[in-house]
N, C-alpha and C positions, 0 to 999 in steps of 0.2 A: 346062199339063201338060208340054209339051216342055221348058220351063226346069227344071221339077222333076226330070224324068228325067235331064237333063244334070248337074244338081247332084248327084244321087244317084250317077251313074257316077264323077264326079270325086272324090267322097267315098270311094268304095270303092278307087279307085286310090291316093289319098293314104294310106289306112290300110294298103294292101298294101305300099307303099314304106316306110312307117314300120316295119312289121313286119320287112321284110328288113334294114333298117339295124340294128334291135335284135338280130336273129339274128346278124349279122356281128360286133357288139360282143361278144355272148355267146361266139361261137366264138373270138374273139381272147383273151377272158378265160380260156377253157378251156386255151389254149396256155400260160398263165402269163405273167408279166411280160415285156415286150420285152427282148431281150438288148442290152446296151450295145454300142455300136460299138467295134471293136478297131482301134487305130491301127496304122500300118505298123510302127512300132518295136516295139510290144507283140507283134504277130504274129511278127516276126522273132525276138524273145526267146523266144516260146513254141514255136516250131518246133523239131523234133528236129534235131540237127546232121546235116549231110549226110555220109554214109559216104564216106570217102576210099578210092579203089581204087588198086591198085598202078600202074595206068596214069596215075593223076593225079600220081604222085610225079615231081618233076623233079630229076634228079641232074646236077650240073655239076662239072667238075674245076677246082679252084682250089687247087692244092697249096701248103701252107705248109712242109711237110717234103719235100725234094726229093732226098734220098740214097736210093740202092738202089731207085728207083722201078720198079715192074713195069708192063708194058703190060696192056691189058685181057685179052689172050690171049698166052701165051708158051710156048715149048717146055720140056718137062721130060723128059729121056731120050727115049723113043720116043713120047711122048704130048704132048698140048697141055693146059695148065692155063689157068685163067681166073678172073676175078672174076665171080661169079654175080650180075650186076646185077639180073636179074629177080627172083631170090629175095631180094636185098637190098631191092628196092622193096617186096616183100610185107611184109618186116619193118618198114620205115619207115612204111608205110601203117598197120600195126598200132599202132606207136608214136603216130602222129598221132591215130588214132581213139580210143585209150583216154584220151588227154589232152583230148579234147573234153568229157568228162564230169567236172565238178568233183568231186574226191575228196580224202579225207584218206588219203594214201599211207603205207605202212609197208613195211619190209623184214624178212624172216625172218632171224634171226641165231642162230648157235650155233657159231661158229668154235672148233675144237678142243674142242668140248663145254663151252665156258666157261659156258654157261647151264644146264648139267646134261644128262645123257644122256637122250635121248628114250625113253619106255617102249616095250616090245616090243608090236607089234601082232599081231592074230590073223592067221593064214595067212601069216606072214612066210616068207622064204626066205633062204638063205645064198648069196652070190654067189661069184665066183671068187677073191675076196680073203678068203673065209670070214667076211665081215661080213654082218650082218643087213640085208636090203633088203626093200622092199615090192614090190607087183606092177608098179610103174612103174620098177623098178630104181633107186630112190632109196635110198641107204644110210641106216641109222639114225645112223651116226657123223656128227657135225657137222650134224645135221638137226633141224628142229622138228617136234613131233608135231602132226598135224592131226586134230581130233576131228569126228565126224559130228554134225551139229546135232540130228538126231532121236534117235539112240541114246546120245549123250554119251560115245561110246567112241572111242579113238584108232584110226584106220583106215588112215592112210598117213603118209608123211613129206614134209616140205617142205624143199627145198634151202636151205642158207645162201645168202643173196643174192637169193632170189626176191622179186619185187615183188608187193604185195597192196594192196587197198583195205580200210580199216577200216570195218566195218559197225555197230559198237556203241561204247558209251562205254568209255574206257580205264580206268574204275574197276572193271570186272569182272575176276574172276580169270582167266577165259578170254574172249577178245574175238572176236566174230564177224568173219570176214574173207571177202573175195571175191578169188579169184586173178586176177592179171594175167599173171604168168609161167606160170600153169597154169590149168586149168579147174576150176570148182566153188566151193562155199561151205562153209566149215568154221569151227571155232573153234580158237583157239590160246592157250595160256597166255601171259599178258602178258609174262613175262620173255623170251620168244623173239621179241618184236616190238620194232622200233625205229621210232617214228613219224618221218616225214620231211616232214610238213605237207601243206598243200593249195595252196601257192603255187609249188612247184617246177615248172620247165619243163625237160624232158629235151631238150636241143638238141645235146648231144654224144653220139655213138654210135660205139663201136668194134666193128666186125664182124670176127669171126675165122672163117675157113673151114677146118675140119679136113680136108675132102676135098682142097682145093687147096693147103693149107699157106700161106695168105696172110692178111694183115690190112689193112683199110682203116679210116681214121677219117673220120667225116662230121660236119658241123656244119650245123644248120638256120639259115638266114639268110633272112628274109622268107618267101617261099613256095618256096624252093629248098633242096635239100640239097647242100652243097658238099663235094666230096672233098678232104680236107686231106692225105692220105697214102695210098700204095699200096705195101705192102712184103711181103717174104717173112717167114714165121714158122714156128716149129716147135712143134707141140702135143704133148699127152700121149699116151703109148703104153700099150697093155695088156700089162703085164708084172708080174703079182702076185709078191710081196705089196706091193711098194713103188711101182712105176710104174703110174699110172692114166690113162685117157683124159680129155681135157678134155671136160666135159659140155656138151651142146648146150642152148640155151635163152636166155632173157632174164634178165640179172642187173643188179643195181645195184652201181656202184663203191662199195666200203665203206671202204677203207683204203689208205694210202700208206706205203711204207717206202723210204727212200733206199738202204738196204742190207737185203735180206732174207736173213738168215743161215739156212743149212740144215744138217741133220745128215747125216753119212755114213749110208748105208742100214743100218737095223737097230741104230743106236747112238744115244747121246746126245752124241756128239762132233761139234763143228762141222766141217763139211767145206769150207765156203766161203760165198760170198754171191752173190746176184744183185742187180745195181744197178737202181735206179729201178723198184721193184716196185709195181704197182697191183693190189690184191686185189679180186676180184669174186665168188668163191664158194669156201667152205671153204679149202683150201690152194692154190687156183688163182690165180696172179698173171700179169699181163702184165709181163714184165721183160726186162732186158738179158742179155747173154751171161754165163752162170755163171762165177765165178772160183773154182777149186778150191784156194783158200787164203784163210782168213779175213782175212789181212792183205795180200792181193795187190792189184794195181792193176786198174782197170776195163779190160776187153777190149772193143773196139768191135764186131767182126764175127766171124762163124764161117761157114765154107763149108757147114755142115750146115743153115743156115737155108733154109727153103722146100723141103727135100728130103722126108724122111719123118718121121713122128712119133717123137720121141726123149725128150721131156720126161717128168717124173714126173706132171704134171697141168697144169703152167703153160703159158704161151704165150711162147716165147722170141722176142726181136726183136734187131735191132742195138741196141746200148746207147744210141746217140743217139736212135733212134726210140722206145725205151722211155722215155727222158727226155721226149720230145715228148708222148707219151701221159700220162705222169706229171704234167706241168704243166697239161695241158688238161682232164683228167678229174678233176673235184673230187669229194670224198666226198659220197655221197648225192645227187649232182646230175648224174650221167652214167651211161650204160648200156654194158654189154658184151653183144653178141648173138653167140652161137656157132652157126654153121650147118654143115650137112654137104652 
């Protein structure tokens, strides 16, 4: 009798353990198939890129152009001017961050309305130049129309030279884009876009400071940004109808002219030329000292550099420094960032 009871108890225990094991298997099946193990390299590939902060940016001086070099801070009349390195770090962090996401880049283009005048948008205004502008103070002239994706209507203008990401096939009449030089997603008629591919790396940046009237050129080498030059500059002034401010923002270098000929104000007569001109938006170039004679010789320097805004829209430099920028800033492969 005792042996029978012992056998009965062991049988119950065996059945109980067998039931628990089956329940565990059912529970595992309910969770779905087991997830495959992720290797370290796959995990690294799938991780979102780390956001680069301004304090992560390393700037070191390694000048390649050494004429007329300014100090970090320097006197001007009864004030002190400087290179705004903290603000420049913010811009460089932005450049590094947007390049962490693989993209098909493009640049908005409508120099001198060559791609056609942009349509008039609703609620436009006229600026002090009596030109049509949007609520962001971007002029219709030399701009690309940006269409709202929901309403399919032109709602604002995009500056010539602004950098964007293509978001759709270039076979469409209007291509969806996402702004890099500006915020938002829109569509743009194909003729206003120039694709610059997905392999470009922006490692040359020219920073123009309209507040302090200076310019510095930087180059990304390894994990550092090397300062290649620090010079005085003269930017655009507000004097309608001909002279305009140099617009702030991020622009793509688009064109080079060894001599950029210009008209006398209000005429179609050539008044002279500016040497070593690097165009970044509309009629704005980084260039050397203007020569008020179409057949004149290049002038190296002007005492007005680094003083007050005097240009029509361009950024004047010593002519040899303009040549330095001209040679290092390749079309569609370098940036100009204008800060204030």
